[in-house]
FIRONU-876518 format. One record per residue: residue number from 1; residue in three letters; z, y, x of N, C-alpha, C in turn. Coordinates in steps of 0.05 Angstrom, whole numbers, plus 5000, padded with zeros to 4 digits. Last residue first. Example, Ala and Ser with C-alpha at 12.3 -4.5 7.8 and 13.67 -1.06 7.14 Angstrom:
// FIRONU-876518
n | res | nz | ny | nx | caz | cay | cax | cz | cy | cx
2 | SER | 5142 | 4955 | 5257 | 5143 | 4979 | 5273 | 5157 | 5001 | 5258 .
1 | ALA | 5156 | 4886 | 5264 | 5156 | 4910 | 5246 | 5156 | 4934 | 5264 .
// end
This chain:
// FIRONU-876518
n | res | nz | ny | nx | caz | cay | cax | cz | cy | cx
135 | PRO | 7364 | 4115 | 7317 | 7350 | 4095 | 7333 | 7320 | 4095 | 7330 .
134 | GLN | 7372 | 4187 | 7315 | 7374 | 4160 | 7303 | 7358 | 4141 | 7320 .
133 | MET | 7398 | 4250 | 7314 | 7388 | 4229 | 7332 | 7393 | 4202 | 7319 .
132 | GLY | 7421 | 4287 | 7281 | 7393 | 4290 | 7287 | 7381 | 4269 | 7305 .
131 | PRO | 7486 | 4281 | 7308 | 7469 | 4292 | 7287 | 7440 | 4296 | 7297 .
130 | PRO | 7494 | 4220 | 7346 | 7499 | 4248 | 7342 | 7480 | 4259 | 7320 .
129 | TRP | 7517 | 4156 | 7322 | 7495 | 4173 | 7331 | 7502 | 4202 | 7327 .
128 | GLU | 7586 | 4155 | 7322 | 7562 | 4138 | 7324 | 7540 | 4156 | 7335 .
127 | GLN | 7626 | 4192 | 7334 | 7634 | 4165 | 7327 | 7610 | 4145 | 7329 .
126 | HIS | 7620 | 4236 | 7388 | 7609 | 4227 | 7363 | 7617 | 4198 | 7358 .
125 | GLN | 7647 | 4291 | 7422 | 7648 | 4262 | 7418 | 7638 | 4256 | 7390 .
124 | PRO | 7632 | 4340 | 7472 | 7634 | 4332 | 7444 | 7633 | 4301 | 7442 .
123 | LEU | 7673 | 4344 | 7532 | 7647 | 4341 | 7519 | 7651 | 4332 | 7490 .
122 | ALA | 7719 | 4348 | 7562 | 7718 | 4364 | 7537 | 7690 | 4362 | 7523 .
121 | ASP | 7747 | 4286 | 7586 | 7733 | 4311 | 7589 | 7731 | 4325 | 7562 .
120 | THR | 7771 | 4237 | 7580 | 7789 | 4259 | 7587 | 7774 | 4285 | 7591 .
119 | ILE | 7775 | 4178 | 7545 | 7757 | 4200 | 7551 | 7774 | 4225 | 7556 .
118 | GLU | 7800 | 4118 | 7570 | 7807 | 4143 | 7556 | 7788 | 4165 | 7565 .
117 | TYR | 7794 | 4049 | 7561 | 7783 | 4073 | 7573 | 7790 | 4097 | 7556 .
116 | TRP | 7810 | 4005 | 7533 | 7824 | 4010 | 7558 | 7814 | 4035 | 7572 .
115 | PRO | 7775 | 3998 | 7491 | 7802 | 4007 | 7485 | 7818 | 4014 | 7510 .
114 | ALA | 7710 | 4024 | 7495 | 7729 | 4004 | 7506 | 7758 | 4015 | 7501 .
113 | LYS | 7685 | 4049 | 7431 | 7690 | 4051 | 7460 | 7710 | 4029 | 7469 .
112 | SER | 7667 | 4055 | 7380 | 7668 | 4028 | 7391 | 7673 | 4028 | 7421 .
111 | GLY | 7668 | 4109 | 7371 | 7682 | 4092 | 7351 | 7684 | 4063 | 7361 .
110 | VAL | 7634 | 4132 | 7405 | 7662 | 4130 | 7414 | 7678 | 4114 | 7395 .
109 | PHE | 7578 | 4140 | 7403 | 7590 | 4114 | 7396 | 7618 | 4110 | 7406 .
108 | ILE | 7573 | 4187 | 7457 | 7565 | 4176 | 7431 | 7577 | 4148 | 7428 .
107 | HIS | 7588 | 4249 | 7486 | 7595 | 4220 | 7485 | 7587 | 4210 | 7458 .
106 | GLU | 7548 | 4299 | 7520 | 7563 | 4287 | 7498 | 7570 | 4259 | 7504 .
105 | VAL | 7521 | 4317 | 7564 | 7529 | 4338 | 7545 | 7545 | 4326 | 7522 .
104 | PRO | 7514 | 4307 | 7635 | 7519 | 4297 | 7608 | 7529 | 4319 | 7589 .
103 | ARG | 7465 | 4346 | 7670 | 7492 | 4336 | 7668 | 7496 | 4326 | 7639 .
102 | ALA | 7410 | 4347 | 7717 | 7421 | 4351 | 7690 | 7450 | 4340 | 7691 .
101 | GLY | 7388 | 4333 | 7765 | 7385 | 4360 | 7756 | 7395 | 4366 | 7728 .
100 | PRO | 7398 | 4284 | 7788 | 7377 | 4285 | 7767 | 7372 | 4314 | 7757 .
99 | ASP | 7405 | 4274 | 7856 | 7415 | 4290 | 7833 | 7392 | 4292 | 7813 .
98 | GLY | 7393 | 4205 | 7878 | 7398 | 4234 | 7881 | 7407 | 4247 | 7856 .
97 | ASP | 7361 | 4160 | 7840 | 7367 | 4166 | 7868 | 7370 | 4196 | 7871 .
96 | VAL | 7386 | 4129 | 7782 | 7372 | 4152 | 7793 | 7381 | 4155 | 7823 .
95 | SER | 7416 | 4091 | 7757 | 7394 | 4081 | 7774 | 7379 | 4104 | 7787 .
94 | GLY | 7450 | 4118 | 7723 | 7462 | 4105 | 7747 | 7440 | 4094 | 7766 .
93 | VAL | 7419 | 4131 | 7680 | 7423 | 4151 | 7701 | 7435 | 4139 | 7726 .
92 | VAL | 7369 | 4096 | 7652 | 7397 | 4092 | 7660 | 7403 | 4110 | 7684 .
91 | VAL | 7327 | 4131 | 7609 | 7332 | 4122 | 7636 | 7362 | 4118 | 7640 .
90 | GLU | 7286 | 4123 | 7552 | 7312 | 4128 | 7563 | 7314 | 4116 | 7591 .
89 | THR | 7235 | 4109 | 7538 | 7245 | 4134 | 7527 | 7273 | 4142 | 7538 .
88 | VAL | 7177 | 4073 | 7549 | 7203 | 4081 | 7561 | 7211 | 4108 | 7550 .
87 | ALA | 7150 | 4037 | 7493 | 7149 | 4060 | 7512 | 7176 | 4067 | 7523 .
86 | GLY | 7158 | 3996 | 7456 | 7142 | 3991 | 7480 | 7140 | 4013 | 7500 .
85 | ALA | 7194 | 4015 | 7417 | 7167 | 4009 | 7409 | 7148 | 4007 | 7434 .
84 | HIS | 7230 | 4039 | 7470 | 7229 | 4039 | 7441 | 7200 | 4035 | 7433 .
83 | THR | 7265 | 4017 | 7527 | 7240 | 4023 | 7514 | 7244 | 4022 | 7484 .
82 | SER | 7306 | 4039 | 7580 | 7305 | 4027 | 7553 | 7278 | 4035 | 7542 .
81 | VAL | 7320 | 4021 | 7649 | 7309 | 4038 | 7628 | 7312 | 4024 | 7601 .
80 | LEU | 7357 | 3991 | 7685 | 7339 | 4013 | 7693 | 7331 | 4032 | 7671 .
79 | ALA | 7406 | 3951 | 7714 | 7397 | 3963 | 7690 | 7380 | 3988 | 7697 .
78 | SER | 7395 | 3901 | 7763 | 7402 | 3929 | 7757 | 7390 | 3938 | 7731 .
77 | GLY | 7382 | 3849 | 7779 | 7396 | 3853 | 7754 | 7403 | 3881 | 7746 .
76 | CYS | 7352 | 3834 | 7823 | 7381 | 3841 | 7827 | 7396 | 3847 | 7802 .
75 | GLU | 7303 | 3814 | 7799 | 7314 | 3804 | 7825 | 7344 | 3809 | 7827 .
74 | GLY | 7289 | 3840 | 7753 | 7291 | 3811 | 7752 | 7302 | 3799 | 7778 .
73 | CYS | 7319 | 3899 | 7733 | 7305 | 3885 | 7754 | 7310 | 3855 | 7753 .
72 | PHE | 7311 | 3914 | 7662 | 7327 | 3911 | 7686 | 7309 | 3897 | 7708 .
71 | CYS | 7313 | 3945 | 7598 | 7298 | 3934 | 7620 | 7314 | 3935 | 7646 .
70 | ARG | 7322 | 3933 | 7532 | 7336 | 3943 | 7555 | 7323 | 3929 | 7579 .
69 | GLN | 7281 | 3950 | 7477 | 7287 | 3931 | 7499 | 7302 | 3946 | 7520 .
68 | ARG | 7272 | 3956 | 7408 | 7285 | 3966 | 7432 | 7290 | 3944 | 7452 .
67 | GLU | 7253 | 3935 | 7360 | 7237 | 3955 | 7374 | 7250 | 3967 | 7399 .
66 | PRO | 7318 | 3914 | 7341 | 7290 | 3916 | 7334 | 7276 | 3940 | 7348 .
65 | SER | 7356 | 3903 | 7402 | 7354 | 3910 | 7374 | 7325 | 3913 | 7367 .
64 | SER | 7349 | 3882 | 7452 | 7376 | 3884 | 7442 | 7377 | 3892 | 7413 .
63 | GLN | 7309 | 3845 | 7488 | 7307 | 3859 | 7462 | 7335 | 3859 | 7449 .
62 | TYR | 7304 | 3856 | 7555 | 7320 | 3841 | 7535 | 7319 | 3857 | 7509 .
61 | GLY | 7257 | 3849 | 7608 | 7268 | 3863 | 7585 | 7284 | 3844 | 7567 .
60 | ARG | 7243 | 3860 | 7677 | 7248 | 3842 | 7655 | 7260 | 3858 | 7632 .
59 | VAL | 7202 | 3876 | 7731 | 7219 | 3886 | 7709 | 7219 | 3866 | 7686 .
58 | LEU | 7167 | 3859 | 7769 | 7194 | 3847 | 7770 | 7211 | 3856 | 7747 .
57 | GLU | 7122 | 3890 | 7763 | 7120 | 3861 | 7756 | 7147 | 3847 | 7756 .
56 | ALA | 7137 | 3938 | 7785 | 7135 | 3935 | 7756 | 7134 | 3906 | 7747 .
55 | GLY | 7141 | 3952 | 7840 | 7157 | 3930 | 7829 | 7156 | 3926 | 7799 .
54 | SER | 7135 | 4023 | 7838 | 7132 | 3997 | 7852 | 7149 | 3977 | 7837 .
53 | THR | 7133 | 4062 | 7800 | 7119 | 4067 | 7825 | 7117 | 4043 | 7843 .
52 | TRP | 7125 | 4071 | 7731 | 7135 | 4053 | 7752 | 7120 | 4059 | 7778 .
51 | ARG | 7135 | 4133 | 7698 | 7117 | 4113 | 7710 | 7132 | 4096 | 7730 .
50 | PHE | 7143 | 4182 | 7646 | 7153 | 4159 | 7661 | 7130 | 4143 | 7673 .
49 | GLN | 7126 | 4221 | 7610 | 7138 | 4230 | 7636 | 7144 | 4207 | 7655 .
48 | ASP | 7113 | 4199 | 7562 | 7091 | 4208 | 7580 | 7101 | 4216 | 7608 .
47 | PRO | 7161 | 4193 | 7535 | 7149 | 4170 | 7548 | 7126 | 4177 | 7567 .
46 | ASN | 7210 | 4240 | 7550 | 7185 | 4236 | 7535 | 7171 | 4213 | 7549 .
45 | ILE | 7279 | 4217 | 7556 | 7254 | 4229 | 7566 | 7231 | 4225 | 7545 .
44 | ILE | 7348 | 4220 | 7566 | 7327 | 4217 | 7547 | 7302 | 4231 | 7557 .
43 | GLY | 7391 | 4184 | 7604 | 7375 | 4208 | 7604 | 7351 | 4203 | 7586 .
42 | TRP | 7457 | 4157 | 7596 | 7428 | 4156 | 7591 | 7416 | 4183 | 7594 .
41 | THR | 7509 | 4119 | 7620 | 7498 | 4147 | 7619 | 7468 | 4145 | 7618 .
40 | ALA | 7552 | 4075 | 7588 | 7527 | 4078 | 7603 | 7518 | 4108 | 7599 .
39 | PHE | 7621 | 4055 | 7598 | 7599 | 4068 | 7583 | 7574 | 4068 | 7600 .
38 | ALA | 7651 | 4021 | 7628 | 7663 | 4032 | 7604 | 7642 | 4045 | 7586 .
37 | ALA | 7605 | 3968 | 7650 | 7622 | 3992 | 7654 | 7633 | 4001 | 7628 .
36 | GLY | 7559 | 3935 | 7650 | 7584 | 3926 | 7663 | 7603 | 3949 | 7668 .
35 | ASN | 7512 | 3945 | 7624 | 7517 | 3960 | 7648 | 7543 | 3952 | 7662 .
34 | SER | 7514 | 3913 | 7579 | 7490 | 3912 | 7596 | 7493 | 3927 | 7622 .
33 | LYS | 7565 | 3925 | 7557 | 7559 | 3898 | 7568 | 7535 | 3898 | 7586 .
32 | ARG | 7559 | 3980 | 7543 | 7581 | 3971 | 7561 | 7574 | 3944 | 7573 .
31 | CYS | 7515 | 3978 | 7508 | 7513 | 3993 | 7534 | 7535 | 3984 | 7553 .
30 | MET | 7538 | 3946 | 7467 | 7514 | 3937 | 7481 | 7511 | 3951 | 7508 .
29 | SER | 7582 | 3976 | 7448 | 7587 | 3951 | 7462 | 7562 | 3941 | 7477 .
28 | CYS | 7576 | 4047 | 7463 | 7572 | 4024 | 7446 | 7576 | 3998 | 7462 .
27 | HIS | 7581 | 4095 | 7490 | 7604 | 4076 | 7492 | 7600 | 4052 | 7474 .
26 | CYS | 7540 | 4136 | 7529 | 7541 | 4118 | 7506 | 7563 | 4097 | 7510 .
25 | HIS | 7534 | 4202 | 7550 | 7548 | 4177 | 7555 | 7549 | 4161 | 7529 .
24 | GLY | 7472 | 4237 | 7563 | 7497 | 4232 | 7550 | 7508 | 4205 | 7557 .
23 | MET | 7423 | 4287 | 7567 | 7437 | 4266 | 7581 | 7464 | 4262 | 7567 .
22 | VAL | 7358 | 4307 | 7547 | 7387 | 4308 | 7543 | 7398 | 4284 | 7558 .
21 | GLN | 7310 | 4308 | 7573 | 7313 | 4325 | 7549 | 7343 | 4328 | 7543 .
20 | PHE | 7304 | 4311 | 7644 | 7315 | 4297 | 7620 | 7317 | 4317 | 7597 .
19 | SER | 7242 | 4338 | 7670 | 7271 | 4334 | 7669 | 7279 | 4319 | 7645 .
18 | GLY | 7184 | 4320 | 7709 | 7199 | 4338 | 7691 | 7229 | 4332 | 7692 .
17 | THR | 7170 | 4252 | 7714 | 7160 | 4279 | 7719 | 7174 | 4298 | 7699 .
16 | VAL | 7202 | 4200 | 7742 | 7201 | 4215 | 7717 | 7192 | 4243 | 7725 .
15 | GLU | 7189 | 4138 | 7772 | 7189 | 4167 | 7774 | 7187 | 4179 | 7746 .
14 | TYR | 7216 | 4078 | 7803 | 7203 | 4093 | 7782 | 7204 | 4123 | 7788 .
13 | ARG | 7219 | 4012 | 7832 | 7222 | 4041 | 7834 | 7206 | 4054 | 7811 .
12 | VAL | 7245 | 3951 | 7854 | 7233 | 3966 | 7831 | 7239 | 3995 | 7834 .
11 | ALA | 7270 | 3937 | 7901 | 7243 | 3926 | 7895 | 7229 | 3940 | 7873 .
10 | GLY | 7321 | 3953 | 7912 | 7300 | 3970 | 7920 | 7272 | 3960 | 7914 .
9 | CYS | 7367 | 3928 | 7895 | 7353 | 3916 | 7917 | 7329 | 3932 | 7927 .
8 | LEU | 7382 | 3963 | 7852 | 7400 | 3958 | 7875 | 7385 | 3947 | 7899 .
7 | CYS | 7325 | 4004 | 7834 | 7345 | 3984 | 7829 | 7362 | 3980 | 7854 .
6 | SER | 7313 | 4075 | 7827 | 7307 | 4049 | 7837 | 7330 | 4030 | 7829 .
5 | GLY | 7280 | 4140 | 7817 | 7302 | 4120 | 7815 | 7293 | 4093 | 7824 .
4 | ARG | 7269 | 4210 | 7814 | 7262 | 4184 | 7823 | 7286 | 4165 | 7822 .
3 | ILE | 7243 | 4263 | 7781 | 7267 | 4248 | 7783 | 7258 | 4220 | 7792 .
2 | ALA | 7212 | 4323 | 7799 | 7209 | 4294 | 7794 | 7236 | 4281 | 7799 .
1 | MET | 7190 | 4387 | 7780 | 7212 | 4370 | 7789 | 7206 | 4341 | 7782 .
// end
C-alpha cells in the first residue's frame, strides 16, 4: 500500500510506502497554529517509508522545537510533514490524497486544547504525550 499526498497548489507531492504506525489528533497550541484548526491529525511513519515525489525544492521548514521542523509548501503554505533530527517521521493527514487506510486512535495534548472546541468522540484522551511516546 502507498499513501500519497500533496499540498493545496499541487506543486509538492509525496509518497509513504506502507501504512501509518499510528494516527492521532494533537491539540497542542503549535499544531493548532500551524494548521489553522482546532487540532492537527498526524500519521506517524518510519522515516524510511517517506519520499518526496515532486516539488521538494519548494518545501520550507520551521523549527518549532529542538530537532523538530514543521514542513510546508513554500508556494501555498500547506502543512505537510514534521521532521525529527532531519528525517520525516510524521505526516499531516489533512495533506493525504484519498483514504490513508487508518483512523485516529487518540487525542493528545488535550490539556492545552482550544477552549472553544469540545471533543465528542470516545477516543482516549491524554493531557500531554501518551504513555511510551516522547518528543
